[in-house]
All heavy atoms as an XYZ file, in Angstrom:
935
protein
N       0.843     -1.194      0.023
C       0.026     -0.004     -0.001
C       0.892      1.242     -0.009
O       1.804      1.344      0.798
C      -0.901     -0.015      1.208
C      -1.824      1.182      1.272
S      -3.103      1.026      2.532
C      -2.212      1.322      4.014
N       0.595      2.206     -0.894
C       1.387      3.411     -1.012
C       0.909      4.445      0.029
O      -0.272      4.610      0.222
C       1.288      3.990     -2.417
C       2.169      5.220     -2.602
C       2.120      5.688     -4.028
O       1.903      4.847     -4.934
O       2.271      6.888     -4.231
N       1.854      5.025      0.711
C       1.565      6.070      1.721
C       1.241      7.353      0.982
O       2.002      7.849      0.146
C       2.793      6.274      2.626
C       2.706      7.381      3.645
C       1.611      7.061      4.644
C       4.037      7.520      4.346
N       0.076      7.962      1.269
C      -0.262      9.222      0.660
C       0.443     10.355      1.356
O       0.383     10.495      2.590
C      -1.799      9.460      0.722
C      -2.203     10.813      0.216
C      -2.146     11.107     -1.119
C      -2.521     11.801      1.122
C      -2.478     12.394     -1.612
C      -2.895     13.073      0.675
C      -2.871     13.354     -0.711
N       1.127     11.154      0.622
C       1.799     12.351      1.137
C       1.143     13.549      0.481
O       0.998     13.593     -0.731
C       3.294     12.334      0.850
C       4.000     11.205      1.539
C       5.462     11.237      1.170
N       6.117     10.002      1.511
C       6.774      9.784      2.621
N       6.912     10.706      3.518
N       7.369      8.608      2.851
N       0.738     14.483      1.312
C       0.135     15.695      0.789
C       1.186     16.459     -0.064
O       2.357     16.568      0.351
C      -0.354     16.606      1.882
C      -1.683     16.229      2.398
S      -2.355     17.666      3.329
C      -3.769     16.888      4.046
N       0.779     16.974     -1.172
C       1.702     17.782     -2.000
C       2.185     19.008     -1.237
O       1.487     19.584     -0.385
C       0.862     18.193     -3.219
C      -0.254     17.219     -3.270
C      -0.527     16.818     -1.851
N       3.384     19.438     -1.545
C       3.998     20.629     -0.961
C       3.910     21.743     -2.020
O       4.140     21.501     -3.204
C       5.480     20.359     -0.629
C       5.569     19.151      0.350
C       6.145     21.586     -0.032
C       4.909     19.344      1.681
N       3.650     22.944     -1.569
C       3.541     24.090     -2.442
C       4.404     25.253     -1.962
O       4.511     25.472     -0.750
C       2.084     24.568     -2.517
C       1.164     23.590     -3.192
C       0.592     22.558     -2.439
C       0.920     23.652     -4.557
C      -0.232     21.627     -3.049
C       0.115     22.706     -5.164
C      -0.474     21.707     -4.404
O      -1.277     20.783     -5.027
N       5.046     25.885     -2.905
C       5.788     27.113     -2.640
C       4.871     28.260     -2.993
O       4.341     28.318     -4.128
C       7.070     27.156     -3.458
C       8.031     25.994     -3.292
C       9.244     26.159     -4.175
C       8.442     25.865     -1.818
N       4.677     29.136     -2.036
C       3.761     30.290     -2.253
C       4.553     31.584     -2.054
O       5.187     31.744     -1.030
C       2.576     30.211     -1.294
C       1.656     31.401     -1.474
C       1.830     28.902     -1.433
N       4.483     32.461     -3.043
C       5.091     33.792     -2.870
C       3.949     34.848     -2.973
O       3.149     34.807     -3.916
C       6.118     34.072     -3.952
C       6.709     35.471     -3.806
C       7.740     35.799     -4.841
N       8.004     37.225     -4.760
C       9.141     37.774     -5.110
N      10.136     37.031     -5.541
N       9.294     39.092     -5.054
N       3.924     35.687     -1.965
C       2.968     36.781     -1.937
C       3.741     38.092     -1.976
O       4.678     38.266     -1.183
C       2.154     36.744     -0.630
C       1.241     35.655     -0.440
S       0.377     35.909      1.156
C      -0.442     34.372      1.328
N       3.312     38.999     -2.831
C       3.862     40.357     -2.809
C       2.747     41.292     -2.288
O       1.592     41.116     -2.653
C       4.287     40.790     -4.223
C       5.487     40.021     -4.723
O       6.198     39.425     -3.897
O       5.727     40.006     -5.945
N       3.157     42.226     -1.466
C       2.213     43.126     -0.802
C       2.596     44.572     -1.048
O       3.745     44.917     -0.973
C       2.205     42.871      0.707
C       2.169     41.452      1.097
N       0.998     40.703      1.047
C       3.122     40.631      1.565
C       1.254     39.464      1.440
N       2.517     39.384      1.778
N       1.613     45.424     -1.286
C       1.897     46.841     -1.372
C       2.308     47.353      0.002
O       1.818     46.920      1.028
C       0.586     47.455     -1.826
C      -0.459     46.479     -1.423
C       0.179     45.149     -1.447
N       3.249     48.278      0.022
C       3.672     48.902      1.270
C       2.635     49.935      1.646
O       1.831     50.326      0.852
C       5.040     49.569      1.071
C       5.829     49.694      2.344
O       5.262     49.386      3.403
O       6.966     50.110      2.283
N       2.640     50.351      2.894
C       1.708     51.422      3.295
C       0.934     51.080      4.512
O       1.137     50.109      5.203
N      -0.065     51.951      4.796
C      -0.865     51.825      6.000
C      -1.626     50.503      6.095
O      -1.721     49.938      7.150
C      -1.868     52.984      6.068
C      -1.186     54.329      6.301
O      -0.010     54.336      6.754
O      -1.793     55.334      6.017
N      -2.196     50.039      4.986
C      -2.951     48.791      4.995
C      -2.121     47.626      5.445
O      -2.577     46.814      6.274
N      -0.892     47.535      4.954
C      -0.007     46.452      5.371
C       0.223     46.497      6.870
O       0.087     45.524      7.582
C       1.344     46.486      4.603
C       2.204     45.346      4.899
C       2.184     44.176      4.162
C       3.177     45.208      5.886
N       3.128     43.318      4.690
C       3.742     43.919      5.767
C       3.614     46.005      6.934
C       4.738     43.439      6.612
C       4.616     45.530      7.802
C       5.139     44.264      7.637
N       0.557     47.721      7.380
C       0.835     47.895      8.763
C      -0.358     47.575      9.632
O      -0.220     47.060     10.780
N      -1.569     47.874      9.171
C      -2.774     47.633      9.956
C      -3.144     46.156     10.057
O      -3.780     45.752     10.992
C      -3.953     48.416      9.383
C      -3.860     49.896      9.517
C      -4.983     50.595      8.706
O      -5.849     49.942      8.079
N      -4.952     51.888      8.751
N      -2.714     45.359      9.099
C      -3.187     43.968      9.013
C      -2.071     42.945      9.179
O      -2.364     41.730      9.199
C      -3.895     43.743      7.682
C      -5.098     44.573      7.565
N      -6.291     44.317      8.196
C      -5.330     45.743      6.918
C      -7.201     45.268      7.935
N      -6.602     46.125      7.142
N      -0.821     43.376      9.332
C       0.270     42.406      9.407
C       0.211     41.535     10.654
O       0.533     40.344     10.574
C       1.679     43.095      9.252
C       1.985     43.932     10.491
C       2.734     42.095      8.951
N      -0.261     42.053     11.770
C      -0.333     41.218     12.990
C      -1.371     40.137     12.774
O      -1.128     38.944     13.083
C      -0.654     42.103     14.229
C      -1.001     41.201     15.446
C       0.526     42.995     14.564
N      -2.569     40.473     12.229
C      -3.572     39.449     11.955
C      -3.077     38.444     10.972
O      -3.321     37.245     11.097
C      -4.858     40.102     11.457
N      -2.307     38.869      9.979
C      -1.716     37.990      8.984
C      -0.789     36.961      9.676
O      -0.903     35.774      9.430
C      -0.991     38.844      7.963
C       0.003     38.095      7.095
N      -0.388     37.246      6.101
C       1.364     38.084      7.093
C       0.715     36.753      5.480
N       1.769     37.239      6.080
N       0.098     37.467     10.520
C       1.049     36.565     11.198
C       0.340     35.641     12.124
O       0.665     34.456     12.197
C       2.175     37.383     11.897
C       2.992     36.472     12.797
C       3.033     38.087     10.866
N      -0.704     36.094     12.840
C      -1.458     35.202     13.710
C      -2.128     34.093     12.904
O      -2.210     32.970     13.323
C      -2.449     35.983     14.527
C      -1.874     36.916     15.620
C      -2.932     37.766     16.227
C      -1.110     36.102     16.656
N      -2.643     34.440     11.720
C      -3.237     33.452     10.841
C      -2.189     32.411     10.425
O      -2.433     31.210     10.455
C      -3.842     34.152      9.641
C      -4.417     33.192      8.617
C      -5.565     32.410      8.875
C      -3.820     33.034      7.368
C      -6.088     31.511      7.949
C      -4.328     32.129      6.446
C      -5.446     31.410      6.722
O      -5.965     30.542      5.799
N      -1.016     32.869     10.046
C       0.074     31.950      9.615
C       0.476     31.072     10.800
O       0.653     29.819     10.593
C       1.273     32.721      9.101
C       1.064     33.549      7.826
C       2.345     34.216      7.425
C       0.492     32.686      6.707
N       0.512     31.598     11.985
C       0.854     30.782     13.143
C      -0.210     29.668     13.365
O       0.088     28.538     13.780
C       0.979     31.606     14.428
C       2.282     32.409     14.376
C       2.456     33.165     15.687
C       3.835     33.740     15.772
N       4.302     33.925     17.155
N      -1.474     30.015     13.140
C      -2.562     28.990     13.240
C      -2.366     27.916     12.186
O      -2.545     26.723     12.469
C      -3.937     29.670     13.098
C      -5.042     28.677     13.475
C      -6.408     29.332     13.522
N      -6.951     29.330     12.215
C      -7.528     30.377     11.598
N      -7.592     31.516     12.205
N      -8.003     30.265     10.388
N      -2.001     28.296     10.958
C      -1.752     27.299      9.903
C      -0.611     26.405     10.308
O      -0.609     25.221      9.971
C      -1.486     27.981      8.589
C      -2.700     28.717      7.917
C      -2.264     29.329      6.588
C      -3.859     27.775      7.705
N       0.391     26.951     10.971
C       1.536     26.092     11.430
C       1.035     25.098     12.452
O       1.353     23.914     12.355
C       2.663     26.991     12.004
C       3.383     27.741     10.859
C       3.664     26.149     12.804
C       4.362     28.809     11.317
N       0.236     25.570     13.413
C      -0.321     24.639     14.395
C      -1.135     23.547     13.770
O      -1.146     22.410     14.216
C      -1.155     25.389     15.436
C      -0.323     26.264     16.334
C      -1.201     27.129     17.231
O      -2.377     27.351     16.988
N      -0.581     27.655     18.306
N      -1.900     23.899     12.704
C      -2.737     22.916     12.018
C      -1.916     21.970     11.126
O      -2.456     20.976     10.645
C      -3.767     23.649     11.159
C      -4.790     24.401     11.960
C      -5.649     25.294     11.076
O      -5.506     25.320      9.859
O      -6.526     25.995     11.655
N      -0.678     22.328     10.851
C       0.188     21.480     10.007
C       0.128     21.803      8.556
O       0.723     21.106      7.694
N      -0.583     22.874      8.181
C      -0.700     23.245      6.765
C       0.443     24.140      6.291
O       0.760     24.143      5.099
C      -1.995     23.978      6.506
O      -3.073     23.153      6.839
N       1.045     24.857      7.179
C       2.155     25.743      6.847
C       3.405     25.207      7.528
O       3.433     24.990      8.738
C       1.862     27.182      7.330
C       2.940     28.229      7.089
C       3.251     28.364      5.609
C       2.517     29.541      7.725
N       4.414     24.940      6.718
C       5.663     24.365      7.260
C       6.648     25.478      7.607
O       7.424     25.326      8.582
C       6.284     23.440      6.200
C       5.409     22.285      5.732
C       6.091     21.501      4.603
C       5.081     21.373      6.887
N       6.702     26.515      6.852
C       7.622     27.644      7.124
C       7.146     28.857      6.366
O       6.488     28.764      5.333
C       9.046     27.270      6.661
N       7.503     30.016      6.882
C       7.169     31.295      6.216
C       8.125     32.386      6.707
O       8.669     32.279      7.788
C       5.715     31.663      6.613
O       5.398     32.905      5.989
N       8.261     33.377      5.859
C       9.071     34.549      6.256
C       9.171     35.497      5.114
O       8.809     35.230      3.955
N       9.690     36.719      5.459
C       9.800     37.748      4.435
C      10.953     37.485      3.505
O      11.995     36.866      3.898
C      10.009     39.021      5.255
C      10.659     38.519      6.498
C      10.074     37.177      6.781
N      10.805     37.925      2.262
C      11.918     37.898      1.321
C      12.693     39.214      1.498
O      12.087     40.275      1.738
C      11.409     37.733     -0.097
C      10.708     36.408     -0.396
C      10.103     36.449     -1.797
C      11.687     35.286     -0.288
N      13.964     39.142      1.362
C      14.825     40.347      1.549
C      15.209     40.924      0.189
O      15.362     40.190     -0.800
C      16.114     39.957      2.311
C      15.857     39.341      3.665
C      15.265     40.347      4.601
C      15.144     39.774      5.997
N      14.705     40.744      6.941
N      15.332     42.239      0.142
C      15.777     42.896     -1.081
C      14.843     42.909     -2.241
O      15.271     42.956     -3.371
N      13.543     42.783     -1.972
C      12.576     42.834     -3.061
C      11.967     44.244     -3.143
O      11.916     44.942     -2.135
C      11.406     41.804     -2.799
O      10.826     42.077     -1.547
C      11.978     40.372     -2.756
N      11.501     44.620     -4.337
C      10.951     45.993     -4.470
C       9.657     46.207     -3.672
O       9.364     47.305     -3.271
C      10.719     46.140     -5.967
C      10.790     44.814     -6.527
C      11.554     43.933     -5.592
N       8.867     45.172     -3.489
C       7.659     45.231     -2.652
C       7.855     44.402     -1.435
O       8.798     43.567     -1.349
C       6.453     44.647     -3.430
C       6.020     45.395     -4.713
C       4.946     44.573     -5.424
C       5.469     46.755     -4.365
N       7.009     44.559     -0.437
C       7.040     43.652      0.699
C       6.646     42.273      0.154
O       5.589     42.166     -0.501
C       6.080     44.055      1.787
C       6.509     45.360      2.496
C       5.547     45.629      3.592
N       5.897     46.827      4.306
C       6.710     46.854      5.393
N       7.206     45.731      5.847
N       6.989     47.985      5.971
N       7.394     41.269      0.373
C       7.161     39.964     -0.171
C       7.362     38.884      0.893
O       8.259     39.004      1.720
C       8.066     39.658     -1.384
O       7.857     40.607     -2.359
N       6.531     37.838      0.858
C       6.705     36.748      1.749
C       6.733     35.447      0.965
O       6.165     35.325     -0.097
N       7.368     34.458      1.582
C       7.491     33.136      0.974
C       6.946     32.148      1.991
O       7.316     32.216      3.154
C       8.979     32.876      0.661
C       9.203     31.671     -0.214
C       9.003     31.751     -1.588
C       9.659     30.493      0.335
C       9.261     30.656     -2.379
C       9.908     29.395     -0.453
C       9.699     29.461     -1.795
N       6.121     31.236      1.521
C       5.527     30.191      2.399
C       5.728     28.841      1.805
O       5.641     28.645      0.587
C       4.024     30.437      2.550
C       3.552     31.779      3.126
C       3.369     32.784      1.984
C       2.267     31.651      3.888
N       5.969     27.871      2.656
C       6.023     26.449      2.241
C       4.832     25.807      2.887
O       4.714     25.757      4.126
C       7.344     25.784      2.663
C       8.531     26.480      2.076
C       7.314     24.294      2.247
C       9.907     25.959      2.525
N       3.879     25.369      2.040
C       2.591     24.896      2.553
C       2.334     23.468      2.056
O       2.899     23.059      1.025
C       1.450     25.806      2.080
C       1.648     27.241      2.469
S       0.316     28.333      1.870
C      -0.878     28.056      3.146
N       1.468     22.805      2.749
C       1.028     21.467      2.234
C      -0.503     21.413      2.260
O      -1.143     22.004      3.128
C       1.666     20.315      2.984
C       1.253     20.150      4.414
C       1.940     18.958      5.041
C       1.581     18.816      6.470
N       2.114     17.576      7.085
N      -1.019     20.770      1.253
C      -2.446     20.651      1.081
C      -2.808     19.552      0.113
O      -1.913     19.098     -0.628
N      -4.034     19.136      0.125
C      -4.439     18.029     -0.778
C      -4.288     18.385     -2.246
O      -4.017     17.527     -3.073
C      -5.857     17.629     -0.462
N      -4.455     19.688     -2.539
C      -4.346     20.120     -3.961
C      -4.188     21.661     -3.980
O      -4.263     22.314     -2.926
C      -5.578     19.718     -4.781
C      -6.868     20.115     -4.083
O      -7.037     21.264     -3.686
N      -7.775     19.164     -3.918
N      -3.983     22.171     -5.158
C      -3.759     23.637     -5.310
C      -4.974     24.444     -4.831
O      -4.845     25.493     -4.234
C      -3.437     23.959     -6.794
C      -3.175     25.405     -7.005
C      -2.981     25.709     -8.505
N      -2.848     27.117     -8.719
C      -1.698     27.734     -8.854
N      -0.556     27.093     -8.862
N      -1.682     29.087     -9.058
N      -6.176     23.913     -5.088
C      -7.393     24.656     -4.658
C      -7.410     24.809     -3.146
O      -7.885     25.825     -2.656
C      -8.620     23.885     -5.137
C      -8.845     23.942     -6.647
C      -7.927     22.954     -7.408
O      -7.373     21.976     -6.888
N      -7.719     23.267     -8.687
N      -6.937     23.816     -2.396
C      -6.876     23.918     -0.934
C      -5.922     25.018     -0.547
O      -6.201     25.805      0.404
C      -6.480     22.591     -0.322
C      -6.604     22.588      1.177
C      -6.327     21.202      1.777
O      -7.036     20.243      1.361
O      -5.416     21.086      2.614
N      -4.789     25.132     -1.195
C      -3.810     26.188     -0.911
C      -4.422     27.521     -1.263
O      -4.333     28.506     -0.441
C      -2.492     25.942     -1.696
C      -1.843     24.597     -1.357
C      -1.532     27.115     -1.468
C      -1.516     24.387      0.118
N      -5.092     27.650     -2.407
C      -5.728     28.893     -2.773
C      -6.773     29.331     -1.727
O      -6.912     30.488     -1.433
C      -6.361     28.772     -4.178
C      -5.366     28.679     -5.289
C      -5.985     28.328     -6.642
O      -7.137     27.871     -6.703
O      -5.233     28.452     -7.649
N      -7.508     28.355     -1.217
C      -8.536     28.657     -0.189
C      -7.847     29.165      1.080
O      -8.393     30.146      1.738
C      -9.374     27.431      0.100
N      -6.726     28.586      1.467
C      -6.044     29.078      2.678
C      -5.543     30.489      2.456
O      -5.642     31.333      3.347
C      -4.876     28.153      3.008
C      -5.293     26.873      3.700
S      -3.893     25.907      4.260
C      -3.683     24.783      2.861
N      -5.043     30.768      1.276
C      -4.562     32.129      0.948
C      -5.749     33.078      0.981
O      -5.661     34.204      1.473
C      -3.826     32.157     -0.403
C      -3.560     33.605     -0.849
C      -2.492     31.386     -0.340
N      -6.859     32.682      0.442
C      -8.046     33.544      0.440
C      -8.540     33.873      1.861
O      -9.144     34.949      2.035
C      -9.182     32.880     -0.358
N      -8.268     33.010      2.845
C      -8.654     33.267      4.202
C      -7.620     34.120      4.967
O      -7.874     34.555      6.117
C      -8.902     31.963      4.951
C     -10.156     31.234      4.478
C     -10.518     30.033      5.360
N      -9.518     29.029      5.365
C      -9.459     27.997      4.531
N     -10.386     27.833      3.558
N      -8.518     27.093      4.619
N      -6.482     34.357      4.365
C      -5.456     35.206      4.993
C      -6.051     36.609      5.162
O      -6.657     37.110      4.235
C      -4.228     35.260      4.061
C      -3.046     35.979      4.719
O      -3.244     37.184      5.055
O      -1.996     35.406      4.843
N      -5.873     37.263      6.295
C      -6.394     38.593      6.532
C      -5.929     39.633      5.465
O      -6.634     40.604      5.214
C      -5.900     38.977      7.902
C      -5.795     37.676      8.596
C      -5.278     36.714      7.545
N      -4.808     39.408      4.820
C      -4.385     40.309      3.754
C      -5.306     40.242      2.516
O      -5.456     41.216      1.790
C      -2.931     39.985      3.314
C      -1.844     40.567      4.199
C      -0.593     40.033      4.113
C      -2.093     41.617      5.062
C       0.442     40.570      4.904
C      -1.081     42.154      5.824
C       0.201     41.638      5.746
N      -5.865     39.053      2.296
C      -6.589     38.844      1.048
C      -7.836     39.701      0.868
O      -7.968     40.423     -0.114
C      -6.944     37.346      0.907
O      -7.494     37.086     -0.367
N      -8.743     39.701      1.816
C      -9.977     40.551      1.628
C      -9.660     42.051      1.624
O     -10.454     42.860      1.159
C     -10.894     40.168      2.797
C      -9.989     39.580      3.804
C      -8.829     38.933      3.066
N      -8.502     42.419      2.145
C      -8.107     43.813      2.176
C      -7.409     44.251      0.885
O      -7.004     45.404      0.759
C      -7.206     44.095      3.392
C      -7.857     43.815      4.743
C      -9.070     44.683      5.008
O      -9.051     45.862      4.542
O      -9.989     44.196      5.669
N      -7.240     43.330     -0.062
C      -6.550     43.636     -1.293
C      -5.046     43.839     -1.094
O      -4.420     44.571     -1.910
N      -4.480     43.208     -0.128
C      -3.080     43.400      0.224
C      -2.171     42.308     -0.339
O      -1.052     42.126      0.151
C      -2.898     43.571      1.720
C      -3.568     44.836      2.301
C      -3.526     44.789      3.807
C      -2.922     46.060      1.742
N      -2.670     41.561     -1.297
C      -1.846     40.595     -2.013
C      -1.904     41.041     -3.485
O      -2.895     40.826     -4.165
C      -2.328     39.145     -1.859
C      -2.337     38.740     -0.391
C      -1.420     38.219     -2.696
C      -2.937     37.401     -0.146
N      -0.868     41.731     -3.918
C      -0.887     42.273     -5.293
C      -0.268     41.317     -6.313
O      -0.481     41.519     -7.521
C      -0.238     43.679     -5.353
S       1.462     43.708     -4.824
N       0.440     40.365     -5.852
C       0.934     39.289     -6.746
C       1.066     38.007     -5.947
O       1.517     38.047     -4.805
C       2.321     39.684     -7.325
C       2.728     38.774     -8.491
O       1.866     38.117     -9.081
O       3.947     38.736     -8.793
N       0.583     36.932     -6.531
C       0.543     35.611     -5.848
C       1.041     34.574     -6.828
O       0.534     34.510     -7.954
C      -0.856     35.336     -5.367
C      -1.104     33.958     -4.755
C      -0.358     33.857     -3.432
C      -2.587     33.729     -4.595
N       1.976     33.806     -6.377
C       2.449     32.651     -7.202
C       2.414     31.411     -6.320
O       2.856     31.396     -5.195
C       3.861     32.911     -7.682
C       3.884     33.930     -8.815
C       5.287     34.354     -9.171
N       5.925     35.044     -8.046
C       6.045     36.387     -7.962
N       5.553     37.142     -8.923
N       6.637     36.930     -6.964
N       1.786     30.349     -6.841
C       1.693     29.069     -6.146
C       2.245     28.018     -7.089
O       1.731     27.837     -8.200
C       0.240     28.749     -5.775
C      -0.357     29.827     -4.863
C       0.154     27.387     -5.122
C      -1.826     29.690     -4.620
N       3.230     27.275     -6.617
C       3.842     26.209     -7.436
C       3.932     24.932     -6.583
O       4.363     25.003     -5.438
C       5.238     26.573     -7.852
C       5.346     27.873     -8.712
C       4.775     27.678    -10.085
O       4.689     26.547    -10.588
O       4.358     28.718    -10.635
N       3.548     23.800     -7.181
C       3.738     22.558     -6.458
C       5.223     22.190     -6.527
O       5.890     22.405     -7.529
C       2.892     21.434     -7.136
C       2.931     20.145     -6.314
C       1.959     19.097     -6.818
O       1.150     19.399     -7.706
O       2.053     17.940     -6.312
N       5.729     21.617     -5.446
C       7.155     21.380     -5.295
C       7.342     19.999     -4.646
O       6.558     19.571     -3.791
C       7.745     22.470     -4.405
C       9.195     22.332     -4.080
C      10.213     22.206     -4.917
C       9.757     22.404     -2.755
N      11.419     22.197     -4.254
C      11.151     22.339     -2.923
C       9.238     22.553     -1.449
C      12.045     22.346     -1.841
C      10.109     22.599     -0.402
C      11.501     22.500     -0.585
N       8.348     19.282     -5.098
C       8.662     17.968     -4.525
C      10.080     18.008     -3.963
O      11.053     17.930     -4.664
C       8.565     16.917     -5.662
C       8.581     15.495     -5.105
O       8.590     15.307     -3.822
O       8.523     14.550     -5.898
N      10.204     18.158     -2.639
C      11.492     18.290     -2.007
C      12.238     16.951     -1.910
O      12.326     16.331     -0.838
C      11.163     18.820     -0.591
C       9.787     18.324     -0.329
C       9.082     18.228     -1.667
N      12.784     16.530     -3.017
C      13.509     15.237     -3.053
C      14.736     15.181     -2.170
O      15.126     14.107     -1.675
C      13.900     14.889     -4.510
C      12.766     14.504     -5.428
C      13.261     14.417     -6.860
C      12.107     13.193     -4.987
N      15.393     16.298     -1.987
C      16.679     16.348     -1.270
C      16.579     17.312     -0.071
O      15.888     18.263     -0.117
C      17.788     16.834     -2.175
C      17.942     16.033     -3.451
C      17.374     16.516     -4.604
C      18.600     14.824     -3.465
C      17.461     15.784     -5.789
C      18.714     14.109     -4.646
C      18.146     14.598     -5.822
N      17.339     17.004      0.970
C      17.474     17.964      2.075
C      16.571     17.679      3.234
O      15.974     16.627      3.345
N      16.443     18.728      4.105
C      15.778     18.527      5.355
C      14.261     18.296      5.270
O      13.629     17.892      6.191
C      16.081     19.677      6.278
S      15.423     21.267      5.746
N      13.698     18.553      4.097
C      12.246     18.335      3.917
C      11.978     17.112      3.040
O      10.806     16.859      2.666
C      11.586     19.559      3.303
C      11.586     20.830      4.153
C      10.952     21.978      3.392
C      10.908     20.595      5.480
N      13.017     16.322      2.740
C      12.816     15.198      1.851
C      11.882     14.152      2.373
O      11.277     13.375      1.623
C      14.186     14.563      1.491
O      14.804     14.052      2.656
N      11.650     14.141      3.695
C      10.678     13.213      4.260
C       9.246     13.549      3.832
O       8.345     12.729      3.931
C      10.744     13.196      5.787
C      10.438     14.533      6.399
O      10.928     15.590      5.943
N       9.638     14.523      7.466
N       9.048     14.742      3.243
C       7.747     15.130      2.748
C       7.611     14.935      1.246
O       6.581     15.230      0.653
C       7.534     16.655      3.018
C       7.579     17.034      4.532
C       7.509     18.520      4.692
C       6.480     16.327      5.294
N       8.640     14.426      0.609
C       8.684     14.179     -0.810
C       7.723     13.086     -1.218
O       7.370     12.212     -0.433
C      10.101     13.822     -1.224
O      10.129     13.406     -2.572
N       7.363     13.067     -2.481
C       6.602     11.979     -3.054
C       7.431     10.706     -3.082
O       6.901      9.613     -3.167
C       6.139     12.272     -4.464
O       7.294     12.423     -5.296
C       5.271     13.553     -4.527
N       8.775     10.848     -3.076
C       9.643      9.731     -3.200
C       9.691      9.193     -4.620
O      10.145      8.087     -4.846
N       9.197      9.967     -5.551
C       9.162      9.540     -6.971
C      10.051     10.481     -7.805
O       9.549     11.443     -8.418
C       7.717      9.559     -7.485
C       6.827      8.601     -6.777
C       5.401      8.713     -7.279
C       4.513      7.711     -6.497
N       3.130      7.832     -6.930
N      11.330     10.240     -7.805
C      12.222     11.099     -8.584
C      12.019     10.892    -10.073
O      11.482      9.859    -10.524
C      13.596     10.649     -8.180
C      13.416      9.202     -7.806
C      12.067      9.155     -7.146
N      12.479     11.858    -10.912
C      12.441     11.666    -12.359
C      13.208     10.378    -12.737
O      14.146      9.992    -12.006
C      13.107     12.884    -12.925
C      13.077     13.884    -11.848
C      13.016     13.136    -10.543
N      12.880      9.784    -13.831
C      13.535      8.547    -14.246
C      15.053      8.706    -14.215
O      15.779      7.808    -13.774
C      13.074      8.170    -15.670
C      13.861      6.995    -16.214
C      11.575      7.812    -15.606
N      15.554      9.849    -14.650
C      16.981     10.101    -14.725
C      17.671     10.035    -13.367
O      18.879      9.882    -13.263
C      17.262     11.475    -15.382
C      16.776     11.584    -16.802
C      15.265     11.910    -16.908
O      14.612     12.125    -15.884
O      14.805     11.926    -18.034
N      16.915     10.223    -12.283
C      17.507     10.260    -10.917
C      17.212      9.004    -10.102
O      17.642      8.920     -8.971
C      17.003     11.494    -10.171
C      17.378     12.844    -10.771
C      16.753     13.975     -9.967
C      18.866     13.001    -10.845
N      16.429      8.097    -10.676
C      16.026      6.936     -9.859
C      17.189      6.124     -9.291
O      17.096      5.565     -8.215
C      15.064      6.045    -10.633
C      13.701      6.700    -10.764
C      12.696      5.835    -11.481
O      12.974      4.745    -11.909
N      11.520      6.339    -11.649
N      18.304      6.110     -9.991
C      19.478      5.347     -9.469
C      20.015      5.962     -8.164
O      20.722      5.314     -7.436
C      20.564      5.289    -10.531
O      21.077      6.604    -10.759
N      19.684      7.206     -7.875
C      20.130      7.857     -6.652
C      19.236      7.498     -5.462
O      19.545      7.893     -4.344
C      20.144      9.385     -6.834
C      21.118      9.896     -7.930
C      20.919     11.401     -8.052
C      22.535      9.524     -7.605
N      18.164      6.823     -5.723
C      17.195      6.432     -4.713
C      16.951      4.946     -4.728
O      15.851      4.460     -4.914
C      15.844      7.187     -4.937
C      15.934      8.658     -4.860
C      16.372      9.394     -5.966
C      15.654      9.318     -3.691
C      16.474     10.754     -5.866
C      15.756     10.717     -3.592
C      16.186     11.424     -4.703
N      18.006      4.130     -4.469
C      17.868      2.671     -4.617
C      16.994      2.001     -3.573
O      16.530      0.899     -3.833
C      19.321      2.191     -4.547
C      19.981      3.229     -3.695
C      19.314      4.525     -4.047
N      16.734      2.637     -2.481
C      16.032      1.923     -1.379
C      14.513      1.906     -1.621
O      13.831      1.174     -0.925
C      16.296      2.616     -0.028
O      15.836      3.955     -0.047
N      14.031      2.648     -2.539
C      12.586      2.724     -2.793
C      12.266      2.091     -4.162
O      13.004      2.267     -5.090
C      12.116      4.165     -2.815
C      12.394      4.898     -1.525
C      11.317      4.721     -0.487
O      10.165      4.459     -0.878
O      11.634      4.854      0.709
N      11.118      1.487     -4.270
C      10.628      1.076     -5.558
C       9.865      2.226     -6.182
O       9.043      2.828     -5.512
C       9.695     -0.161     -5.410
C       9.183     -0.621     -6.786
C       8.252     -1.787     -6.618
O       8.463     -2.642     -5.743
O       7.289     -1.835     -7.409
N      10.190      2.582     -7.392
C       9.585      3.712     -8.035
C       8.664      3.273     -9.160
O       9.036      2.454     -9.987
C      10.635      4.668     -8.608
C      11.648      5.092     -7.553
N      11.319      5.953     -6.547
C      12.921      4.686     -7.311
C      12.358      6.109     -5.767
N      13.349      5.361     -6.217
N       7.432      3.807     -9.124
C       6.525      3.441    -10.199
C       6.288      4.608    -11.125
O       6.600      5.672    -10.906
C       5.216      3.008     -9.564
O       4.738      3.924     -8.636
């Protein structure tokens, strides 16, 4: 029986600077902390050196629609404080998050993963 692993998503949010950001950032961070407690958010933080205020999140969910729904519930969203959003599915095959990987490397890399049967 194959173990189901929820897909991992990389989410980048860009935010306009200004009063709105300052008024809602605490609620935003409290929401992110709740997602961490629920296990949906693995890590988050600001990006440095970007022209807009930007944040990067590593999230897990059953599908992209679930991630989009979590972003829509972020306090920044109804306030129009997400001016650019990118969501990409990611498979962390290597490193400290590899335990969250699908374990299904591309054919060209399967020889690097001899302990698993790959379908």
